[in-house]
Each structure stands twice: as structure tokens, then as C-alpha cells.
C-alpha positions as CSV (number, residue, x, y, z in Angstrom):
1,M,229.2,253.4,7.9
2,R,230.7,253.0,11.4
3,R,230.4,256.8,12.0
4,A,226.7,256.7,10.9
5,L,226.0,253.8,13.3
6,T,227.8,255.7,16.1
7,F,225.7,258.8,15.5
8,L,222.5,256.9,15.5
9,A,223.4,255.2,18.8
10,T,224.3,258.5,20.4
11,A,221.1,260.1,19.2
12,T,219.1,257.2,20.6
13,V,220.7,257.5,24.0
14,V,220.1,261.3,24.1
15,I,216.4,261.0,23.1
16,G,215.9,258.1,25.6
17,A,217.5,260.2,28.3
18,T,215.3,263.2,27.4
19,V,212.1,261.1,27.6
20,F,213.2,259.6,30.9
21,V,213.8,263.1,32.4
22,A,210.5,264.5,31.1
23,S,208.4,261.5,32.3
24,P,206.4,262.3,35.4
25,A,206.9,260.3,38.6
26,Q,204.6,257.3,38.9
27,A,202.0,256.5,41.6
28,H,199.7,259.5,41.9
29,G,196.4,259.9,43.6
30,Y,194.2,262.2,45.7
31,I,190.7,262.4,47.3
32,V,187.9,263.5,45.1
33,S,184.9,263.0,47.4
34,P,184.4,264.8,49.6
35,A,186.5,267.2,47.6
36,S,190.0,267.6,49.0
37,R,191.8,270.9,48.9
38,Q,193.7,270.0,45.8
39,A,190.4,268.9,44.2
40,M,188.9,272.3,45.1
41,C,191.8,274.0,43.4
42,A,191.6,271.8,40.3
43,Q,187.9,272.5,40.0
44,G,188.4,276.3,40.3
45,R,186.5,276.6,43.6
46,V,189.5,278.2,45.3
47,P,191.5,280.8,43.3
48,N,195.2,281.3,43.0
49,C,196.3,277.8,44.0
50,G,199.5,277.7,41.8
51,D,200.8,274.5,40.3
52,I,198.4,272.2,42.2
53,V,195.6,273.3,39.7
54,Y,197.4,271.2,37.0
55,E,198.4,268.2,39.0
56,P,196.2,267.6,42.1
57,Q,197.3,264.0,42.1
58,S,201.0,264.9,42.8
59,V,201.1,265.9,46.5
60,E,203.9,263.5,47.4
61,G,206.4,263.7,50.2
62,P,208.3,261.6,52.7
63,K,206.2,259.3,55.0
64,G,205.4,260.5,58.5
65,L,204.5,264.1,57.6
66,R,201.4,265.9,58.9
67,S,201.0,268.6,56.3
68,C,198.5,269.1,53.5
69,S,201.3,269.8,51.1
70,G,203.4,266.8,52.0
71,G,206.3,269.1,52.6
72,N,206.4,270.1,48.9
73,A,207.1,273.8,48.6
74,R,205.4,273.9,45.2
75,F,202.1,273.1,46.9
76,A,202.5,275.3,50.0
77,Q,199.1,276.9,49.3
78,L,197.5,273.8,50.6
79,D,198.9,274.5,54.1
80,D,197.5,278.1,54.1
81,E,194.7,278.1,56.7
82,S,193.9,281.8,56.0
83,R,192.3,280.7,52.7
84,S,188.6,280.3,52.4
85,W,188.6,276.5,52.0
86,P,185.0,275.3,51.4
87,A,183.8,272.7,53.9
88,T,181.6,269.8,52.8
89,S,178.6,269.2,55.1
90,V,178.7,265.5,56.3
91,G,177.4,263.3,59.1
92,N,179.7,261.5,61.6
93,T,180.6,258.7,59.2
94,V,182.2,259.8,55.9
95,T,183.0,257.9,52.8
96,F,186.3,259.1,51.3
97,T,186.9,258.3,47.6
98,W,190.4,258.4,46.1
99,T,191.2,258.4,42.4
100,L,194.5,256.9,41.5
101,T,196.2,257.8,38.3
102,A,198.9,255.3,38.9
103,R,198.1,252.3,41.2
104,H,201.2,251.7,43.3
105,S,201.4,248.9,45.8
106,T,200.1,250.1,49.2
107,S,201.0,249.5,52.8
108,T,198.4,251.6,54.6
109,W,195.9,254.4,54.3
110,E,195.7,256.7,57.3
111,Y,193.2,259.4,58.4
112,Y,194.0,262.1,61.0
113,I,192.2,264.9,62.8
114,G,194.7,267.2,64.5
115,G,197.4,264.8,65.9
116,T,195.0,261.9,66.4
117,R,194.8,259.1,63.9
118,I,191.1,258.2,63.6
119,A,191.3,255.4,61.0
120,V,193.8,253.1,59.3
121,F,193.3,250.6,56.5
122,D,196.1,248.0,55.8
123,D,196.5,246.8,52.2
124,H,199.5,244.6,53.1
125,G,201.4,245.7,49.9
126,A,198.5,244.9,47.4
127,Q,198.0,247.0,44.3
128,P,194.8,249.1,44.7
129,P,192.1,249.6,42.1
130,A,191.7,252.9,40.2
131,M,189.1,254.1,42.7
132,V,189.4,253.4,46.4
133,T,186.8,254.2,49.1
134,H,187.0,254.1,52.9
135,S,184.2,254.6,55.4
136,V,185.6,256.6,58.3
137,N,183.9,257.4,61.6
138,L,184.8,260.8,63.0
139,G,184.3,259.7,66.6
140,G,181.5,262.0,67.5
141,R,183.3,265.2,66.5
142,T,181.1,268.2,65.4
143,G,181.6,271.5,63.7
144,R,184.4,272.3,61.2
145,Q,187.1,269.7,61.0
146,K,190.1,269.2,58.8
147,V,190.9,265.6,57.9
148,L,194.4,264.7,56.7
149,A,194.5,261.6,54.6
150,V,197.7,259.7,53.9
151,W,198.4,257.1,51.2
152,N,201.5,255.2,52.3
153,V,203.2,253.6,49.2
154,A,204.6,250.1,50.0
155,D,207.8,250.0,48.0
156,T,209.1,253.6,48.3
157,T,209.8,255.9,51.3
158,N,207.1,258.3,50.1
159,A,203.4,258.9,50.7
160,F,200.6,261.0,49.1
161,Y,198.7,263.6,51.2
162,A,195.3,265.1,51.0
163,C,193.4,267.5,53.3
164,V,189.6,267.5,53.4
165,D,187.7,270.3,55.1
166,L,184.4,269.1,56.6
167,Q,181.4,270.7,58.4
168,V,180.2,267.9,60.7
169,G,176.6,267.8,61.9
170,S,175.7,271.3,60.6
171,G,174.0,272.1,57.3
172,G,173.3,268.4,56.7
173,T,170.3,266.9,55.0
174,P,167.3,269.2,55.7
175,S,164.1,267.8,57.1
176,P,161.6,267.0,54.4
177,S,158.8,269.5,53.9
178,P,155.5,268.3,55.4
179,S,153.0,267.1,52.9
180,P,150.1,269.5,52.4
181,T,146.9,268.5,54.1
182,P,144.1,268.0,51.6
183,Q,141.1,270.2,52.0
184,R,137.8,268.5,52.5
185,T,134.8,269.9,50.7
186,P,131.7,269.9,53.0
187,S,128.8,267.8,51.8
188,P,125.9,270.0,50.5
189,S,123.4,267.8,52.3
190,P,123.4,265.2,55.1
191,S,122.8,262.5,52.5
192,P,125.4,259.7,52.7
193,S,125.7,259.5,49.0
194,P,128.5,261.5,47.4
195,S,127.8,264.5,45.3
196,P,127.4,263.5,41.6
197,S,129.7,266.4,40.7
198,A,132.5,265.2,42.9
199,S,135.4,263.6,41.1
200,P,137.8,261.2,42.9
201,T,141.2,262.7,43.6
202,R,143.9,260.8,41.7
203,S,147.4,260.7,42.9
204,P,149.9,262.1,40.5
205,S,152.1,259.6,38.7
206,P,155.7,259.6,39.7
207,T,157.9,261.7,37.5
208,P,160.5,259.5,35.8
209,T,164.1,260.4,36.1
210,V,165.1,262.5,33.1
211,P,168.7,262.1,31.7
212,G,170.9,265.0,32.7
213,G,172.1,265.6,29.2
214,T,175.6,265.0,27.9
215,W,178.3,264.3,30.5
216,A,180.5,267.4,31.0
217,A,183.7,267.9,33.1
218,G,183.2,270.4,35.9
219,T,179.6,269.4,36.6
220,A,178.6,268.3,40.1
221,Y,176.6,265.0,39.9
222,K,174.6,263.3,42.6
223,V,173.6,259.7,43.0
224,G,170.8,258.9,40.5
225,D,171.7,261.5,37.9
226,R,171.7,260.3,34.4
227,V,173.8,261.4,31.5
228,T,174.6,260.4,28.0
229,Y,178.2,259.8,26.7
230,A,179.2,258.5,23.3
231,G,175.5,257.6,22.6
232,L,175.1,255.5,25.8
233,T,173.2,256.4,29.0
234,Y,174.9,256.1,32.5
235,R,173.5,256.5,36.0
236,C,175.6,258.2,38.8
237,I,176.3,255.8,41.7
238,Q,178.7,258.0,43.6
239,A,178.3,261.8,44.1
240,H,181.3,263.7,42.7
241,T,182.3,266.7,40.6
242,A,183.5,265.5,37.1
243,L,187.0,266.0,35.9
244,T,188.6,265.5,32.5
245,G,189.6,261.8,32.4
246,W,186.6,260.7,34.4
247,E,184.3,260.0,31.4
248,P,181.7,257.5,32.5
249,P,183.2,254.5,30.7
250,N,186.5,255.2,32.5
251,V,185.3,255.2,36.1
252,P,182.9,252.4,36.8
253,A,183.0,253.3,40.5
254,L,181.2,256.5,39.6
255,W,178.9,255.6,36.7
256,Q,176.8,252.5,35.8
257,R,175.6,251.9,32.3
258,V,171.8,251.6,32.0
């Protein structure tokens, strides 16, 4: 009996140790809008990214670094400036959206262009929500810019890193097309009375928003798009490209039930 108990105790310890070793590190997150480099890789928009494709939320390294990879050799592709990183067209003020798969208490969020810190947000050690947004002014910069965003965890020596490529002030929102000028039909006679055959022009009724079908990962959604999921309808309230795990009920910062 004692030998059986000893065996069970040993097995429990071994299994527990195995689970502990296999468990991923806690506190993960990355920028999803505008899409960061790791988001671009996870979405398949940049090929041959290596391990980052499977864990875009894991770019973690010591605080104080200024690299897209966070000094992690597994994610060195993120530092490769020779790659064709797509740049998102934006204005001079940009809303950055983080998704956090584990919400660690936070000291600060920092944003850099080159060696200059352009914004900092102090959480004073609070635990953030699952989706975090920051409005950042780029200080009048134009053209292609690379923003390094840093999430400084409060109770460890580490931070999470994300680089976002932007095209500032070029290729932005196009000017609206001018409305066509209605053609006037000349009156057949100088009589002030309208021609009996003339029918009044009626303005077309506005086209209602049509649901965008069933929600699907990998689809780019814009504000106002509607989808169905699990028999319910949701409206997009934050532009993004959907990923697995971001089903509408799970991310109220992105979808609103209607």
C-alpha cells in the first residue's frame, strides 16, 4: 500500500512538472490596428516570418530595448528592414489598438519614432482591459514612418514590443467624387406652366446597410460593417482584420450587438 501511494505521489509530481514546463509564459499582447509587423505576419500579408506567425502576442524582452523583436532571436525577422512591410495610410493622429491575451499589471505604454519618444501613457500599475487603445499625435511627421510601441509590465523586468509601419499624409482618404449636375430639359414653350408629361424627379431612397454575412477570421472589417455570428447580428465599431479568438461576442471593443 505504501509503495502504491509513493508511486502515485511521484507520478503526480512528474505530471505537474510537465504541465508547468509546457505552460506558456503569461502576459501577452500586440498591436492589431493599425496592423503591427507581427499582425501582418499572422495574417499572412508578409511571407516567411517564422515562429511569429503562430504567436504574434509573444514579442517579449527586457525593458529599455528599441528593437521590433524585443531582442528575441526567434523573432529576428521583425527587425529586417529589407522586407516589404506594408505601411498603413494614416493622418497625423493615429489610434493604436492592442489586444491582450493575458492582462498583466502595467506601468507605462510608450511610442517611439526613431530615437524620439512621441507619447507615453501611465497606468500606475493597474490591470488593463483585454483591448487597449491610445490616440497618438505623430508631431507633424509625414511620409513613411516606423512606430515602435512598448508595453512595460509593472511587476516584471520585461516589456512587450510591436513595430507599426505607417504612411503619413499620403494615400489617405480620397476626396469625394462631385455629385453629377442634373440636366435641365428646356421648356417647349414660354408658358410658365410645366409640361404635362414632365414627372417630378424623386431622390432615391438611401440604401440600408446590408449584413456582411457570417463573421470569418482573416476578413478585413471597417466601421459600420455588419455580420452574423451564432444567429446574432453585430456591427463593427473599430476597423480591424479578424483573427481566430476575436469572434464578436469575445471582443466588445470591436463589435456591438444590434
